[in-house]
C-alpha positions in Angstrom: -64.8 17.8 46.8 -68.2 16.4 45.7 -69.4 12.8 44.8 -69.8 14.1 41.3 -66.1 15.5 41.0 -64.9 12.4 42.1 -67.1 10.7 40.1 -66.4 12.9 37.1 -62.3 12.0 37.6 -62.4 8.4 37.7 -64.7 8.5 34.4 -62.2 10.7 32.8 -59.3 8.6 34.3 -61.0 4.9 32.8 -61.5 7.0 29.3 -58.0 7.9 29.2 -57.0 4.0 30.0 -59.2 2.5 27.2 -57.9 5.5 24.6 -54.1 4.6 25.6 -54.7 0.6 25.0 -56.5 1.2 21.8 -53.4 3.4 20.6 -51.1 0.5 21.5 -53.2 -2.3 19.6 -53.7 0.0 16.9 -49.7 0.6 17.1 -48.6 -3.4 17.2 -51.1 -4.5 14.5 -50.4 -1.3 12.2 -46.9 -0.7 10.8 -45.0 2.2 10.8 -44.4 3.1 7.2 -41.0 4.4 6.0 -40.7 5.9 2.8 -38.9 4.0 -0.3 -37.6 5.0 -3.6 -37.8 2.3 -6.1 -36.6 2.6 -10.1 -36.6 0.0 -12.7 -33.1 -1.6 -14.5 -33.7 -1.3 -18.0 -30.5 -2.8 -19.4 -27.7 -5.0 -17.9 -24.5 -5.4 -19.5 -21.0 -6.0 -18.6 -20.8 -4.7 -15.0 -23.1 -2.1 -15.8 -27.2 -1.3 -15.2 -29.2 1.1 -16.5 -32.0 2.2 -14.1 -35.1 4.7 -14.4 -37.2 5.9 -12.0 -34.9 7.3 -9.1 -35.6 11.0 -9.5 -33.8 11.6 -6.4 -30.4 9.8 -6.1 -27.5 11.1 -6.1 -23.8 10.1 -7.4 -22.0 8.0 -6.0 -25.1 6.6 -3.8 -25.5 2.6 -3.5 -28.3 0.9 -4.6 -29.9 -2.6 -3.7 -31.1 -4.7 -7.0 -32.7 -8.5 -6.2 -30.2 -10.9 -4.9 -28.5 -8.6 -2.5 -26.7 -7.2 -5.6 -25.5 -3.7 -5.3 -24.4 -1.3 -6.7 -23.3 2.5 -7.4 -24.8 5.5 -8.9 -22.5 6.9 -11.4 -23.7 8.7 -13.9 -26.7 10.5 -12.8 -28.7 12.0 -16.2 -31.8 13.1 -16.3 -34.1 10.1 -17.6 -31.6 7.5 -16.3 -28.9 6.5 -14.0 -26.1 4.5 -14.7 -24.9 2.0 -12.1 -22.0 0.0 -11.6 -23.0 -3.3 -9.9 -20.4 -4.5 -7.2 -21.1 -8.5 -7.6 -22.4 -11.3 -9.8 -24.6 -10.0 -12.0 -25.4 -12.9 -13.8 -28.9 -13.2 -12.2 -30.2 -9.4 -13.4 -32.3 -8.8 -16.0 -33.8 -5.9 -17.4 -36.9 -4.9 -15.3 -35.7 -5.7 -12.0 -36.8 -3.4 -8.7 -33.5 -1.4 -7.4 -34.1 0.0 -4.5 -32.3 3.3 -3.0 -30.8 2.5 0.2 -29.6 6.6 0.9 -25.9 6.2 2.0 -23.1 5.8 -0.1 -20.7 2.7 -0.5 -19.1 1.7 2.5 -16.8 -1.0 4.0 -16.2 -2.3 7.3 -13.7 -0.7 9.8 -11.9 -1.6 12.9 -9.5 -4.3 14.6 -11.8 -6.8 14.0 -10.2 -6.6 10.5 -6.8 -7.4 10.9 -6.1 -11.3 10.5 -8.7 -11.7 7.5 -9.3 -11.9 4.1 -12.2 -9.7 2.3 -13.7 -8.1 -0.8 -14.6 -4.1 -1.0 -17.0 -4.6 0.3 -16.7 -6.1 3.4 -17.3 -9.5 2.8 -15.1 -12.0 4.2 -13.4 -14.4 1.6 -11.2 -16.7 4.1 -14.2 -19.0 6.0 -13.3 -17.8 9.2 -17.1 -17.0 9.3 -18.2 -13.1 9.7 -16.7 -10.6 10.4 -17.2 -8.4 13.8 -17.5 -4.5 13.6 -19.4 -2.7 15.0 -18.3 0.8 13.0 -18.6 1.2 8.7 -16.3 3.9 6.6 -17.6 5.2 3.4 -14.9 3.9 0.6 -14.2 7.2 -0.2 -13.4 10.5 1.5 -11.8 13.4 1.1 -8.1 14.0 2.2 -6.7 15.3 4.9 -6.3 19.2 4.8 -2.4 20.9 4.9 -2.9 22.2 8.3 -3.7 18.5 9.4 -0.4 16.9 8.3 3.1 16.8 9.6 6.8 16.5 7.9 7.4 13.0 7.0 10.7 12.6 9.5 10.1 8.7 10.8 11.7 6.1 8.3 9.9 3.0 7.6 12.2 0.5 7.3 12.0 -2.2 4.1 14.3 -4.3 5.6 15.7 -4.0 1.1 19.3 -3.0 2.0 19.3 -0.9 -1.8 15.9 0.9 -0.9 16.5 1.8 2.9 20.2 3.1 1.5 19.4 4.7 -1.5 15.9 5.6 -2.0 14.4 5.8 1.4 11.0 5.9 2.3 9.5 7.5 5.9 6.1 6.6 7.4 3.2 9.0 5.5 5.2 9.0 2.1 4.1 7.8 -1.2 6.8 5.6 -3.0 5.7 4.3 -6.8 7.2 0.7 -7.6 7.0 0.5 -11.0 8.8 -2.1 -14.2 7.9 -4.2 -17.0 6.1 -7.6 -16.0 7.9 -10.2 -14.0 10.4 -8.1 -12.2 9.6 -8.6 -8.7 7.7 -6.0 -8.0 4.9 -7.3 -5.6 8.1 -9.4 -4.3 9.5 -5.2 -2.9 6.1 -5.3 -1.3 5.8 -8.6 0.6 9.3 -7.6 2.0 8.0 -4.5 3.2 5.2 -6.2 4.8 7.4 -8.5 6.6 9.5 -6.2 7.3 7.3 -4.6 9.7 6.6 -7.9 12.6 7.6 -6.2 16.3 7.9 -2.3 14.5 4.0 -1.8 15.5 2.6 -0.7 11.8 -0.4 -2.2 10.7 -0.6 -3.5 7.2 -3.2 -3.4 4.1 -2.3 -5.2 1.2 -4.7 -4.6 -1.5 -4.9 -7.1 -4.4 -6.6 -5.2 -7.9 -7.9 -7.6 -10.5 -5.1 -10.0 -10.2 -5.2 -13.9 -10.9 -6.8 -16.0 -8.5 -3.1 -18.2 -7.9 -1.6 -15.1 -7.5 -3.5 -14.0 -4.4 -3.4 -17.0 -3.4 0.8 -17.5 -3.2 0.8 -13.6 -1.7 -1.8 -15.0 0.9 0.1 -18.2 1.5 3.7 -16.4 2.0 2.1 -13.5 4.6 0.2 -16.0 6.5 3.3 -18.8 6.6 5.9 -15.9 7.6 3.2 -14.3 10.1 2.6 -11.2 8.9 -1.3 -11.8 8.3 -1.0 -11.7 12.0 -1.1 -7.7 11.6 -2.2 -7.0 8.1 -5.7 -7.1 5.9 -6.0 -8.7 3.0 -8.2 -6.8 0.4 -8.9 -8.7 -2.9 -10.7 -8.6 -6.3 -9.5 -11.1 -8.6 -9.3 -11.5 -12.3 -13.0 -12.6 -13.1 -14.3 -10.2 -10.7 -16.7 -7.3 -12.0 -15.3 -4.1 -12.7 -16.7 -2.1 -10.0 -15.4 -4.2 -7.5 -11.9 -3.5 -8.8 -12.5 0.2 -8.7 -14.0 0.3 -5.3 -10.7 -2.0 -3.9 -8.5 0.7 -3.8 -10.5 3.5 -1.6 -11.9 0.5 0.7 -8.5 -0.7 1.6 -7.6 3.2 1.5 -10.5 3.5 4.6 -9.6 0.7 6.5 -6.1 1.8 6.8 -7.8 6.1 7.6 -9.6 4.1 10.5 -6.4 3.1 12.1 -4.4 6.3 11.3 -7.5 8.4 13.1 -6.3 5.9 16.5 -2.9 7.1 16.0 -1.6 4.1 14.7 1.0 4.1 11.8 -0.5 2.1 8.1 1.3 1.0 4.9 -0.6 0.2 2.5 0.4 -1.7 -0.6 -1.9 -0.9 -3.9 -1.2 -3.8 -6.4 -1.8 -2.9 -8.9 -3.1 0.0 -10.3 -2.7 -0.2 -13.7 -5.7 -3.0 -13.5 -6.9 -0.4 -11.4 -7.1 2.3 -14.1 -7.7 -0.5 -16.8 -10.8 -1.0 -14.9 -12.5 2.3 -14.7 -11.8 2.6 -18.1 -13.8 -0.6 -18.9 -16.3 1.1 -17.3 -16.5 4.9 -18.0 -16.4 3.5 -21.8 -19.5 1.2 -21.0 -21.0 4.2 -20.3 -20.5 6.0 -22.9 -17.9 8.7 -21.4 -15.6 10.6 -23.7 -12.4 8.5 -24.4 -9.0 10.5 -24.2 -5.5 9.2 -24.3 -5.6 5.9 -24.8 -9.0 5.9 -24.3 -8.4 6.8 -20.4 -11.3 9.1 -19.8 -9.5 12.8 -18.9 -10.6 12.2 -14.6 -8.2 9.2 -14.7 -5.8 11.5 -13.1 -8.1 12.7 -10.5 -9.7 9.0 -9.5 -6.0 8.1 -8.8 -4.7 11.5 -7.0 -8.0 11.7 -4.8 -6.9 8.1 -4.2 -3.1 8.8 -2.9 -3.4 12.2 -1.3 -5.1 9.9 1.7 -2.0 8.9 2.5 -0.1 11.1 5.0 1.4 11.4 8.4 -1.2 13.5 10.9 -0.2 16.2 13.2 0.4 15.6 16.7 -2.9 17.1 17.9 -4.8 14.4 15.4 -2.7 11.5 17.1 0.2 12.1 14.8 -0.7 8.6 12.7 0.0 7.6 9.5 -0.5 5.8 6.0 2.5 4.8 3.9 0.9 4.0 0.5 3.1 1.6 -1.9 0.9 1.9 -5.1 2.7 -1.1 -7.9 2.3 0.2 -11.6 3.4 -1.6 -14.8 5.5 -0.5 -17.9 5.9 -2.1 -21.5 8.8 -2.4 -23.0 10.5 0.2 -20.0 8.4 3.1 -21.0 8.0 5.3 -18.2 6.5 8.0 -20.4 3.1 6.0 -20.9 -0.2 8.0 -19.7 -0.7 5.5 -16.2 3.2 5.8 -15.3 3.7 9.5 -15.7 0.6 11.0 -14.0 1.4 8.3 -11.0 5.2 9.7 -11.3 3.8 13.3 -10.6 1.2 12.4 -7.7 3.7 10.1 -5.6 6.7 11.4 -3.8 9.2 9.4 -5.5 9.6 5.7 -7.9 11.4 2.9 -7.3 12.3 1.3 -10.8 12.8 -2.0 -11.2 14.8 -3.3 -14.7 14.3 -6.1 -16.8 17.9 -6.0 -17.5 18.9 -6.0 -14.3 16.4 -8.9 -13.2 17.2 -11.1 -16.2 21.1 -10.3 -15.1 20.4 -11.9 -11.9 21.2 -8.3 -10.2 18.1 -9.0 -6.7 16.0 -6.8 -6.3 16.7 -5.4 -9.7 16.5 -1.6 -8.5 17.6 0.6 -11.3 19.2 3.2 -9.0 19.9 5.6 -11.5 16.1 5.7 -12.4 14.6 5.6 -9.0 14.4 8.5 -6.8 12.7 9.8 -3.2 11.6 13.1 -3.1 11.9 12.5 0.9 14.7 11.5 1.0 17.3 11.6 3.9 15.1 13.6 5.6 13.1 10.2 6.4 16.2 8.1 7.4 17.7 7.9 10.9 21.5 10.2 11.5 23.7 7.2 12.0 22.2 6.0 8.5 22.1 8.7 6.8 26.4 9.5 7.8 26.7 5.8 6.2 24.5 6.0 3.0 25.2 9.2 2.2 28.2 8.9 -0.6 27.0 5.3 -1.6 24.2 6.5 -4.3 26.8 8.9 -6.0 29.6 6.3 -5.8 27.2 3.4 -7.3 26.2 6.0 -10.0 29.7 6.5 -11.0 30.1 2.6 -11.1 27.4 2.4 -13.6 28.5 5.2 -16.0 31.8 3.8 -16.1 30.5 0.1 -16.3 29.1 1.3 -19.8 31.9 3.1 -20.9 33.9 -0.2 -20.0 32.4 -2.7 -22.3 33.5 -0.3 -25.2 37.1 -2.1 -24.5 38.5 1.3 -23.9 42.0 0.6 -22.1 41.6 1.9 -18.1 43.6 3.7 -15.7 44.3 2.3 -12.3 41.3 4.8 -10.7 39.1 3.8 -12.9 39.8 0.2 -12.2 39.3 0.3 -8.5 35.9 2.4 -9.1 34.8 -0.4 -10.9 35.9 -3.0 -8.5 34.9 -0.9 -6.1 31.2 -0.7 -7.6 31.2 -4.3 -8.5 31.4 -4.9 -4.9 28.6 -2.5 -4.0 25.9 -4.1 -6.7 26.9 -7.7 -4.5 26.0 -6.4 -1.1 23.1 -4.5 -2.0 21.6 -7.7 -3.3 18.8 -9.3 -1.6 17.0 -12.8 -1.5 13.4 -12.9 -1.2 11.6 -12.7 2.0 14.8 -12.3 3.9 14.7 -9.0 5.3 17.7 -7.1 6.8 17.9 -5.5 10.0 19.0 -1.7 10.7 22.1 -3.0 12.5 23.1 -5.7 9.8 22.8 -2.6 7.2 24.9 -0.3 9.2 27.7 -2.5 9.6 27.5 -3.6 5.7 27.4 -0.2 4.6 30.4 1.1 6.5 32.3 -1.9 5.4 31.8 -0.7 1.9 31.8 3.0 2.7 35.7 2.3 4.4 36.2 -0.4 1.2 36.4 -3.1 3.5 35.1 -5.6 0.8 37.8 -4.5 -1.9 40.2 -7.3 -0.9 37.5 -9.9 -1.3 37.2 -11.7 -4.2 33.7 -11.2 -6.1 33.0 -15.2 -6.0 33.0 -14.8 -1.7 31.3 -11.7 -1.7 28.0 -13.5 -0.4 29.3 -15.3 2.0 31.6 -12.7 3.0 28.7 -9.7 2.8 26.5 -12.4 5.3 29.6 -12.8 7.7 29.3 -9.8 8.3 25.6 -9.2 8.8 26.3 -11.8 11.3 28.6 -10.3 13.3 26.2 -7.0 14.0 25.6 -9.2 17.4 28.6 -8.2 18.4 28.6 -4.9 18.5 27.8 -3.4 21.8 24.6 -2.1 23.0 25.0 1.9 23.4 26.3 1.4 19.8 23.2 -0.3 18.6 21.2 2.5 20.5 21.9 5.5 18.4 21.2 4.0 14.9 17.3 4.0 16.5 18.0 7.4 18.1 18.7 11.2 16.2 22.4 11.0 17.2 24.8 10.5 14.5 27.8 8.3 15.2 31.4 9.1 16.6 34.3 8.2 15.1 35.0 5.9 17.9 31.5 4.3 17.1 32.6 3.8 13.2 35.6 2.9 14.6 34.4 -0.4 16.7 31.9 -0.9 13.8 34.9 -1.2 10.8 37.3 -3.3 13.7 34.2 -5.8 13.8 33.9 -5.6 10.5 37.2 -6.3 9.4 37.3 -9.5 12.0 34.5 -10.8 10.3 35.8 -10.7 7.0 39.4 -11.9 7.8 38.6 -15.3 6.3 38.0 -14.2 3.1 40.8 -12.2 2.1 43.3 -14.1 -0.5 46.4 -15.4 1.5 48.6 -13.0 0.3 46.2 -10.2 1.4 45.7 -11.6 4.5 49.6 -12.1 5.5 49.8 -7.9 4.5 47.0 -7.1 7.3 48.5 -9.6 9.8 
């Protein structure tokens, strides 16, 4: 190689090095520009903003206002966009800049949320610092397809005797809880959450537009009973913007879906969807959408159906996880034929109706068995439980009919009197204190004692003590018999004889003296 060639290569290398350094210096000085699409808010009203100047915005897209306040593009018209605001909008003014974020509204998901209290956009409300999560999921997602679902066969024990025996709930089911104000709807949901301790079921409680005092009471109960260790609480209060109340149940479902996709079982409580429907009605009317029946917009059915259809039991190929939904709604004057109740009854797989009349009589929980139904039914019960509770609902319904007939003062024959006395004891046994879930073994021994008419000789004033004694005697049952409760096997005649003997022994001290002497 000649001297000229060597000099040329050296000079070329020198120029390349200089140009490379100049390029690096220019990159460090000149920032990389990313395109931003911004618009201007033209008006701010209750929970709603009108924005112009965002030609590329899409439906359900997240927008950012000044002061880190977010909104959802909901009405995408030709000249302006109607936005649902998701925060305290008191500082916003017409003329503020609005920025597109090129993503839909999402919520943090993961194990870091367990035991935490958050709002629907993932901001912590419990004073425990920021959430430690690595993933986020959109609050709106399509429901699993039919082929991705499996039948509902596993029971979700609520710990409430009248529900587990007569209106069973399965994992992956949607069971509506409805009734008038102050009839114990939230108490049933809380009892169900408390009963999931040790059953490998995570719980998500979603408070929608509730009073702050009521939400604080629920959270205090969950904390005192140790249920917050396996629960996530999503909260919107009554004074929050209606946009947060609208987003809340979808955010709670996205949190539950993350765990379901990991193959876990999740229970979601929506308390309550009446407030959710009213929040959506308020937003729709403010956005000038046409009102329909009872001033609700025409798509009110769709917002609830696309929410509750996400609750399901996935097939084993997708992990076999499940979401069980317990939506709560409030009726007025026991009218279950109103617009929102009929919508949700048609969407869900059954309903638990709470009667104000029973509540006033002190029959708690005030479940009206005649107007309650589970469309999954006995398929969600263990074989042993189904065999014990099979005829109980029919006997109880017959008793209620006879009781209303007997109020007219008609003369009754001996068989009818026996049916009435037996029904009163069924009702007494199905009563239950709040926050006192009953295990499956205790429920089976009580129900078997009922079907064997062992309680019929007990005076009504001693029924609560007698039922408690039978429950306590469940610890005396042989382990092999208790193991069959959780299996697919039904109870043999020998098993029934053992359980009946234990229950009879526990009830002996409550029998009247004459009856006790006859028994001995």
